[in-house]
C-alpha positions, -999 to +999 in steps of 0.1 A: +177-008+260+166-001+290+191+029+293+181+041+259+143+041+272+150+059+304+170+089+278+142+090+260+118+095+293+147+121+301+144+142+268+108+141+270+108+154+305+126+181+295+112+184+264+077+192+286+095+217+312+107+238+286+081+266+293+089+267+325+128+268+324+149+296+314+172+295+288+204+288+303+185+259+326+172+246+289+211+249+273+221+231+307+201+204+305+200+198+269+240+199+271+234+170+298+212+150+276+237+155+247+263+143+265+250+114+282+233+104+247+271+100+234+282+081+257+254+056+251+263+057+219+302+054+224+290+024+246+268+006+222+301+005+193+322-011+222+291-035+228+289-045+187+305-068+171+341-066+156+332-061+119+345-041+090+323-014+074+327+009+045+308+043+038+287+039+008+291+073-019+265+072-047+284+088-078+264+115-101+244+103-123+259+093-154+254+113-187+228+098-209+245+074-232+274+069-207+281+039-190+275+039-152+302+034-127+302+015-100+298+034-064+331+031-049+335+027-013+348+056+006+379+052+036+353+059+070+369+079+094+369+051+128+348+068+156+371+077+188+370+058+215+353+072+250+378+087+272+395+063+293+381+034+274+405+034+239+417+007+226+450-018+238+480-020+208+473-042+187+435-043+196+410-043+168+386-010+170+354-012+169+330-001+140+329+032+128+300+057+129+279+053+106+278+086+079+300+102+049+334+121+056+356+140+034+335+138+000+331+167-026+307+173-055+288+139-045+260+124-044+256+102-008+229+083+000+222+058+030+187+037+030+164+023+058+192-007+068+215+011+068+203+037+091+177+020+115+187+037+153+224+042+141+244+076+153+249+089+120+281+116+114+282+137+083+314+159+082+338+177+062+317+176+033+317+203+004+292+209-024+276+172-019+236+165-016+228+136+008+195+119+015+196+100+042+160+077+038+150+061+070+149+064+108+185+072+125+189+075+164+208+102+165+226+127+136+252+152+136+266+176+108+306+191+112+320+216+091+299+211+053+302+237+034+275+243+003+255+213+007+221+201+007+210+174+038+176+157+032+173+134+061+141+114+078+129+114+108+156+111+136+143+095+168+165+120+195+186+149+183+205+168+156+234+189+158+242+208+133+279+225+141+306+250+121+283+245+086+277+273+063+259+278+029+241+247+035+205+235+030+192+212+059+160+192+059+157+176+092+129+161+115+140+151+150+130+156+188+157+177+193+180+208+175+207+226+185+229+245+157+266+257+165+287+281+151+263+283+118+256+308+089+235+314+058+222+285+061+185+266+056+164+245+078+134+229+074+127+214+102+102+185+122+109+194+160+087+184+187+111+203+213+123+243+207+151+243+182+182+262+200+211+283+183+243+302+193+270+315+177+251+315+147+242+340+122+217+344+088+201+311+093+164+308+088+136+283+091+107+268+075+081+236+079+095+204+073+087+193+038+108+166+019+090+133+017+096+095+000+080+064+001+079+045+033+084+078+053+052+071+079+071+036+087+104+055+094+087+084+120+066+051+132+096+039+140+111+066+151+084+076+179+083+114+166+044+130+171+042+147+136+010+166+145+036+184+168+058+209+148+074+239+165+095+247+137+089+286+143+100+286+174+137+292+185+160+299+210+190+318+206+216+317+236+233+348+224+202+369+223+184+371+261+163+407+250+126+396+256+114+424+239+130+420+203+136+394+183+167+380+177+184+393+143+206+360+139+176+340+125+149+346+106+111+327+089+119+319+056+089+334+035+057+312+019+068+323-017+107+314-009+101+275+004+112+247-016+083+222-020+101+197-044+130+181-032+136+158-064 
């Protein structure tokens, strides 16, 4: 917990110093913080009790008059061990990261008890709608296509990598987006968002709500009064006299306000 507190303090210092740093310095700082967060998450997993854990997959609502089918657990994708700390042959592997992987055209959901300060991964999803109601520690969205992700407050960072045609509703301290195209973001972010190797991504303010969200914001430590949704640093566009062509703001008349 002391390491987590120090890391959060380091993230806060970097966030407050962004205006004084060059873009490459900001990138170096954010990459360092992200690496440390990953190391801490891996260490937490090693220290957790060895127990079984399954992703929870919720099917789409059944048609009227039909019997609802119970949710079937998806086979979880095991978390990779930290470099140099892989399990010995025959040794039990620690619990996987929380999240979903490999689903297609599914309604997926996790609640507060499952998310609280967990490191969440969504990977290789196709045409899915994901609701994460609760306060996660970190969120990674990798290689997703045609998905909608609705996420409650994340205490530290969100990384979106290799996605396309997605709609992402995110509240976090730090947002980094890599190799992503044709996607829309509705964000509550306390630092400046960063994009790299992205095209046709657009931004608007965070508009999702659900019962218990205020409690989750308090738990996350995020400042709801501070939102830099329209401040985006494009590391592929260094010109200061012209705006980046890789991102834009979603026009007000096109913004979504109701998600149900």
